[in-house]
BAPAPA-183660 format. One line per 4 residues: number of its first residue (from 1); for each residue z, x, y of N, C-alpha, C. Coordinates in Angstrom, 3 decimals. Each point is the difference from the previous one (the first is absolute). Layout:
# BAPAPA-183660
NUM	Z:X:Y:Z:X:Y:Z:X:Y  ...
This chain:
# BAPAPA-183660
1	3.135:14.405:-12.409:-1.179:0.022:-0.636:-0.357:-1.751:-0.249  0.806:-0.416:-0.271:-0.138:-1.785:-0.307:-0.398:-0.170:1.305  0.548:-0.075:1.115:-0.727:-0.624:1.324:-1.399:0.298:0.059  -0.804:1.219:-0.278:-0.959:0.629:0.517:-1.036:-0.687:-1.197
5	0.483:-0.440:-1.089:-1.005:-0.537:-1.141:-0.097:-1.816:0.622  1.368:-0.462:0.209:0.029:-1.318:0.390:-1.086:-0.184:1.537  0.295:1.124:0.842:-1.306:-0.006:0.895:-0.983:-0.323:-0.132  -0.421:0.901:-0.604:-1.330:0.207:-0.813:-0.921:-1.009:-0.619
9	1.359:-0.722:-0.710:-0.644:-1.311:-0.627:-0.062:-1.166:1.202  0.765:-0.167:0.974:-0.267:-0.788:0.682:-0.951:0.219:1.197  -0.235:1.098:0.442:-1.211:-0.010:0.621:-1.471:0.111:-0.590  0.274:0.053:-1.613:-1.303:0.019:-0.695:-0.223:-1.919:0.111
13	0.887:-0.580:-0.342:0.181:-1.418:-0.168:-0.481:-0.791:1.153  0.579:0.676:1.315:-0.631:-0.532:1.385:-1.032:0.687:0.565  -0.375:1.095:-0.285:-1.599:0.491:0.090:0.352:0.209:1.234  1.238:0.883:0.242:0.373:0.596:1.295:-1.180:0.976:0.840
17	-0.217:1.246:-0.773:-1.111:0.681:0.685:-1.078:-0.636:0.467  -0.968:-1.028:-1.161:-0.953:-0.409:0.605:0.312:-0.841:1.173  0.766:-0.936:0.014:0.459:-0.242:1.357:0.175:0.502:1.024  0.686:1.115:-0.340:-0.184:1.233:1.337:-1.224:0.043:0.159
21	-0.930:0.720:-0.589:-1.602:0.497:0.201:-0.761:-1.161:0.797  0.461:-1.099:-0.869:-1.051:-1.207:0.520:0.339:0.069:1.677  1.060:-0.294:0.122:0.683:-0.122:1.383:-0.619:0.826:1.159  0.704:1.469:-0.792:-0.914:1.376:1.008:-1.359:-0.470:0.197
25	-0.924:-0.069:-1.152:-1.441:-0.167:0.032:-0.445:-1.111:1.335  0.727:-1.636:-0.238:-0.335:-0.853:0.950:0.545:0.635:1.493  0.935:0.481:0.163:0.983:0.468:1.316:-0.218:1.391:0.071  -0.895:0.687:0.537:-0.431:1.363:0.074:0.954:0.222:1.428
29	0.629:-0.653:1.083:0.475:0.478:0.927:1.468:0.063:-0.288  0.104:-0.710:-0.889:1.795:0.427:-0.703:0.215:1.212:-0.985  0.986:0.244:-0.261:0.490:0.802:-0.829:1.194:-0.249:-0.771  -0.450:-0.318:-1.303:1.097:-0.597:-0.913:0.808:1.037:-0.259
33	1.320:-0.244:0.216:1.019:1.488:-0.059:0.859:-0.423:-1.589  0.328:-1.244:-0.055:0.468:-0.180:-0.950:-0.300:-1.323:-1.045  -0.071:-0.438:-1.437:-0.605:-0.767:-0.559:1.049:-0.005:-1.093  0.747:-1.507:-0.283:0.690:-0.440:-1.025:-0.096:-1.386:-0.509
37	0.393:0.093:-1.318:-0.126:-1.631:-0.686:1.610:-0.197:0.631  -0.066:-1.410:0.227:1.267:-0.565:0.805:0.282:-1.191:-0.689  1.006:-0.578:0.420:0.618:-1.544:0.114:0.427:-0.036:1.265  -0.436:-1.218:0.653:0.094:0.151:1.601:0.962:-1.387:-0.219
41	0.653:-0.262:1.409:0.901:-1.400:0.082:0.273:-0.239:1.459  -0.135:-0.873:0.543:0.580:-0.068:1.294:1.131:-0.788:0.235  1.169:0.140:0.686:1.206:0.033:0.301:0.494:-0.696:1.174  0.655:-1.016:0.065:0.548:-0.486:1.124:0.417:0.767:1.149
45	0.840:1.094:-0.515:0.929:0.878:0.688:0.073:1.390:-0.534  0.586:1.374:0.334:-0.017:1.161:-0.739:0.820:-0.062:-0.961  -0.071:-0.235:-1.071:0.413:-0.772:-0.835:0.592:1.780:-1.204  0.802:-0.313:-0.510:0.345:1.046:-1.389:-1.221:-0.273:-0.694
49	-0.369:1.005:-0.728:-0.785:0.228:-1.641:0.556:-0.896:-0.941  -0.100:-0.910:-0.328:0.244:-0.517:-1.243:-0.904:-0.841:-0.844  0.333:0.313:-1.349:-0.661:-0.863:-1.004:0.075:-1.509:0.481  -1.219:-1.059:-0.478:0.073:-1.281:0.052:-0.925:-0.746:-0.162
53	-0.299:-1.378:0.320:-1.217:-0.586:-0.419:-1.071:0.274:1.067  0.196:0.377:1.141:-1.109:0.619:1.026:-0.363:1.065:-0.523  0.191:1.161:-0.690:-0.800:0.821:-0.309:-1.083:-0.423:-1.670  0.993:-1.106:-0.550:-0.901:-0.528:-1.292:-1.511:-0.236:0.691
57	-0.103:-0.960:1.474:-0.868:-0.554:0.213:-0.860:0.845:1.329  0.295:1.346:-0.091:-0.327:1.018:1.336:-1.243:0.248:-0.516  -0.548:0.409:1.198:-1.215:0.207:0.418:-0.476:1.638:-0.689  -0.659:-0.039:-1.056:-0.181:1.394:-0.483:-1.665:0.455:0.213
61	0.188:1.303:0.655:-1.344:0.262:0.478:0.596:1.435:0.177  -1.404:0.933:0.442:0.093:1.147:0.422:0.378:0.093:1.517  1.050:0.843:0.024:0.079:0.286:1.424:-0.404:1.242:0.643  -0.676:0.018:1.219:-0.471:0.864:0.847:0.650:0.404:0.985
65	0.299:1.231:0.285:0.167:0.784:1.279:-1.189:0.624:0.321  -0.766:-0.850:1.267:-0.720:0.811:1.087:0.703:0.626:0.916  -0.986:1.071:0.657:0.676:0.329:1.110:-0.245:-0.831:1.335  -0.114:-1.194:-0.310:0.143:-0.899:0.857:0.533:-1.456:-0.423
69	0.406:-0.417:-1.397:0.774:-0.889:-0.455:0.678:-0.238:-1.127  0.480:-0.879:-0.779:0.431:-0.203:-1.320:-0.827:-1.638:-0.260  -0.460:0.511:-1.037:-0.900:-1.266:-1.001:0.419:-0.291:-1.256  0.043:-1.142:-0.368:0.443:-0.084:-1.110:-0.126:-1.636:-0.284
73	-1.054:-0.462:-0.717:-0.620:-1.120:-0.612:-0.311:-0.351:1.395  0.792:-1.528:-0.040:-0.064:-0.464:1.229:0.514:0.047:1.422  0.699:1.232:-0.070:0.740:0.171:1.049:-0.446:1.761:0.668  -0.287:-0.596:1.412:-0.580:1.306:0.549:1.200:0.277:1.466
77	0.659:1.350:0.137:1.279:0.096:0.843:-0.610:1.059:0.927  -0.481:0.083:1.142:-0.178:0.783:0.785:0.819:1.001:-0.007  0.198:1.473:0.139:1.217:0.541:0.240:0.497:0.164:1.483  -0.968:-0.453:0.929:1.020:-0.186:1.413:0.533:-1.291:0.049
81	0.107:-0.976:-1.285:0.628:-1.337:0.111:1.471:0.666:-0.632  0.046:0.968:-1.081:1.308:0.007:-0.712:1.363:0.739:1.076  1.279:-0.663:-0.047:0.738:0.552:0.822:0.995:0.563:-0.910  0.293:-0.156:-1.390:0.723:0.881:-0.783:-0.505:0.040:-1.168
85	-0.328:1.134:-1.110:-0.241:0.137:-1.205:1.356:0.793:-0.580  0.084:-0.464:-1.474:0.958:0.951:-0.561:-0.830:0.493:-1.837  0.282:1.028:-0.323:-0.287:-0.186:-1.744:0.888:0.311:-0.619  0.601:-0.663:-0.935:1.144:-0.057:-0.543:-0.220:0.489:-1.438
89	0.199:0.733:-0.383:0.007:0.424:-1.408:1.042:-0.387:-0.677  -0.356:0.103:-1.591:1.051:-0.490:-0.787:-0.200:0.131:-1.101  0.777:0.216:-1.408:-0.447:0.462:-1.347:0.652:-1.690:-0.431  -0.846:-0.128:-1.410:-0.133:-0.626:-0.827:-0.152:0.240:-1.396
93	0.291:-1.030:-0.840:-0.008:0.514:-1.666:-1.229:0.747:-0.211  -1.322:-0.331:0.759:-1.079:0.444:-0.315:-0.633:0.988:0.956  1.158:0.596:0.533:-0.903:1.106:0.778:0.770:-0.320:1.885  -0.868:0.479:0.749:0.311:0.126:1.431:-1.130:-0.990:0.784
97	0.806:-0.637:1.074:-1.069:-1.013:0.662:0.365:0.281:1.393  -0.785:-0.856:1.020:0.548:-0.132:1.508:-0.621:-1.306:0.576  0.622:-0.226:0.733:-0.399:-1.235:1.151:-0.197:0.389:0.989  -0.934:-0.191:0.700:-0.664:0.064:1.031:0.579:-1.178:1.121
101	0.984:-0.170:1.011:0.362:-1.040:0.336:-0.351:0.179:1.899  -0.585:-1.185:0.540:-0.820:0.255:1.027:0.463:-1.020:0.738  0.468:-0.149:1.317:0.004:-0.686:1.036:-0.990:-0.012:0.970  -0.200:-1.217:0.745:-1.131:0.150:0.882:0.208:-0.626:1.382
105	-0.380:0.380:0.893:0.100:-0.417:1.405:0.201:-1.352:-0.037  -0.480:-0.913:-0.902:-0.243:-1.325:0.073:0.865:-0.669:-0.731  1.210:1.136:-0.289:1.045:-1.050:-1.033:-0.766:-0.097:-1.494  -0.892:0.666:-0.580:-0.288:-0.178:-1.568:0.573:1.107:-0.984
109	0.601:-0.371:-1.071:0.651:0.906:-0.383:-0.811:0.218:-1.609  -0.193:0.943:-0.450:-1.024:0.523:-1.080:0.514:0.959:-0.616  0.364:-0.312:-1.449:0.224:0.959:-1.118:-1.216:0.376:-1.256  -0.145:1.049:-0.044:-0.863:0.319:-1.291:0.181:1.255:-0.809
113	0.534:-0.788:-1.125:0.556:0.958:-0.859:-0.969:0.511:-1.122  0.131:1.690:-0.215:-1.109:0.667:-0.900:1.011:0.735:-0.818  -1.174:1.163:-0.923:1.005:0.448:-0.553:-0.057:1.522:1.276  0.977:1.010:-0.551:-0.132:1.018:1.057:-1.109:1.008:0.143
117	-0.119:0.072:1.523:-1.249:1.033:-0.074:-0.191:0.556:1.366  0.239:1.350:-0.279:0.488:0.701:1.038:-0.898:0.310:1.046  -1.168:-0.434:-0.248:-1.187:-0.253:1.452:0.721:-0.714:1.152  0.893:-1.064:-0.256:0.365:-0.720:1.159:0.930:0.607:0.957
121	0.939:1.212:-1.028:1.008:0.749:0.931:-0.739:1.199:0.046  -1.450:0.587:-0.257:-0.431:0.933:0.872:-0.836:-0.161:1.132  -0.288:-1.508:0.017:-1.065:-0.182:0.953:0.685:-0.034:1.353  -0.841:0.449:1.296:0.598:0.178:1.030:-0.151:-1.254:1.223
125	-0.854:-1.219:-0.642:-0.411:-0.296:1.030:1.109:-1.712:0.309  0.857:-0.300:-1.061:0.548:-1.027:0.222:1.653:0.640:-0.335  0.963:-0.127:1.130:1.048:0.573:0.327:0.832:-0.766:-0.930  0.578:0.208:-0.760:0.801:-0.572:-1.589:1.396:0.311:0.362
129	0.730:-0.443:-0.101:1.475:0.177:-0.280:0.165:-0.210:-1.595  0.133:1.016:-0.392:0.447:0.331:-1.497:1.546:-0.320:-0.429  0.043:-0.784:-0.933:0.810:-0.600:-0.684:0.647:0.330:-1.617  1.091:-0.325:-0.056:0.110:-0.198:-1.731:0.675:-1.064:-0.247
133	-0.311:-0.570:-0.525:0.724:-1.651:-0.388:0.095:-0.314:-1.418  0.395:-1.402:0.067:0.109:-0.512:-1.471:-0.541:-1.610:0.540  -0.469:-0.332:-1.378:-1.164:-1.477:-0.072:1.632:-0.711:-0.468  0.242:-0.975:1.118:0.973:-0.964:-0.824:-0.661:-1.266:-0.858
137	0.608:-0.419:-0.469:-0.368:-1.454:-1.006:0.395:-1.423:0.567  -0.739:-0.940:0.203:0.030:-1.254:0.314:0.267:-0.911:-0.939  0.830:-1.063:-0.093:0.629:-0.669:-1.275:-1.417:0.019:-0.696  -0.771:-0.444:0.593:-1.355:-0.397:-1.083:-0.355:1.054:-0.563
141	-0.011:0.971:-0.098:-0.336:1.234:-0.065:1.021:0.670:-1.303  1.411:-0.345:0.400:0.606:0.288:-1.039:0.038:-0.786:-1.139  0.055:-1.602:0.465:-0.176:-0.832:-1.057:-1.333:0.160:-1.055  -1.425:0.485:0.623:-0.819:-0.129:-0.696:-0.033:1.741:-1.040
145	0.939:1.034:0.521:0.073:0.896:-0.731:0.975:-0.059:-1.178  1.091:-1.278:0.216:1.002:-0.084:-0.954:-0.738:-0.932:-0.903  -0.933:-0.886:-0.161:-0.719:-0.999:-0.502:-0.662:0.893:-1.366  -1.194:1.040:1.108:-0.579:0.910:-1.139:0.895:0.733:-0.631
149	1.567:0.437:0.212:0.469:0.765:-0.894:0.750:-0.733:-1.554  0.270:-1.148:0.501:0.309:-0.939:-0.718:-1.048:-0.295:-1.175  -1.120:0.049:0.738:-1.346:-0.542:-1.032:-0.535:1.049:-0.587  0.725:1.382:0.578:-0.614:1.256:-1.217:0.710:-0.130:-0.832
153	1.561:-0.065:0.247:1.036:0.005:-0.902:-0.301:-1.115:-1.352  -0.456:-1.074:0.531:-0.086:-1.029:-1.255:-1.262:0.478:-0.937  -1.431:0.242:0.920:-1.142:0.251:-0.830:0.666:1.434:-0.802  0.728:0.978:0.473:0.512:0.888:-1.030:1.032:-0.367:-1.368
157	0.680:-0.929:0.472:0.871:-0.647:-0.832:-0.887:-0.523:-1.057  -1.534:-0.806:0.003:-0.185:-0.633:-0.770:-0.978:0.991:-0.889  -0.551:0.809:0.761:-0.808:0.925:-0.153:0.680:0.769:-1.318  1.098:0.600:0.015:0.612:0.334:-1.126:1.180:-0.547:-0.704
């Protein structure tokens, strides 16, 4: 239930449905199969999913899967250039999420983090390898979390 509310809120903030409709209207020869609010990064290799500084500065945009390509912000990935694609589902404190990992024939590696959305598993155009996984934490991510916890404890101590 929580993940549905969170997904609805994120889609509202990113205006996901309006982006989908606008793209479909401007490109009548393509069919939008999936639209989702996402954060995306490009990695140098097929890396594990890990919280870190690169996600802090990630590109935030609506990711669209059409019958011809994947579009997310400034990136366009032709479906014919994809050599491998995985959809990794994970659970977190706030609900379920997923990361779409794409490797292309020109050795680019993309990761798109999203709230859980069954549209990705229901579509038939992109041959996904479905996996369950965990998000690893970098040293940076761990340090930020520890600092946040210490500040919260300090704030509660001062308040009470």
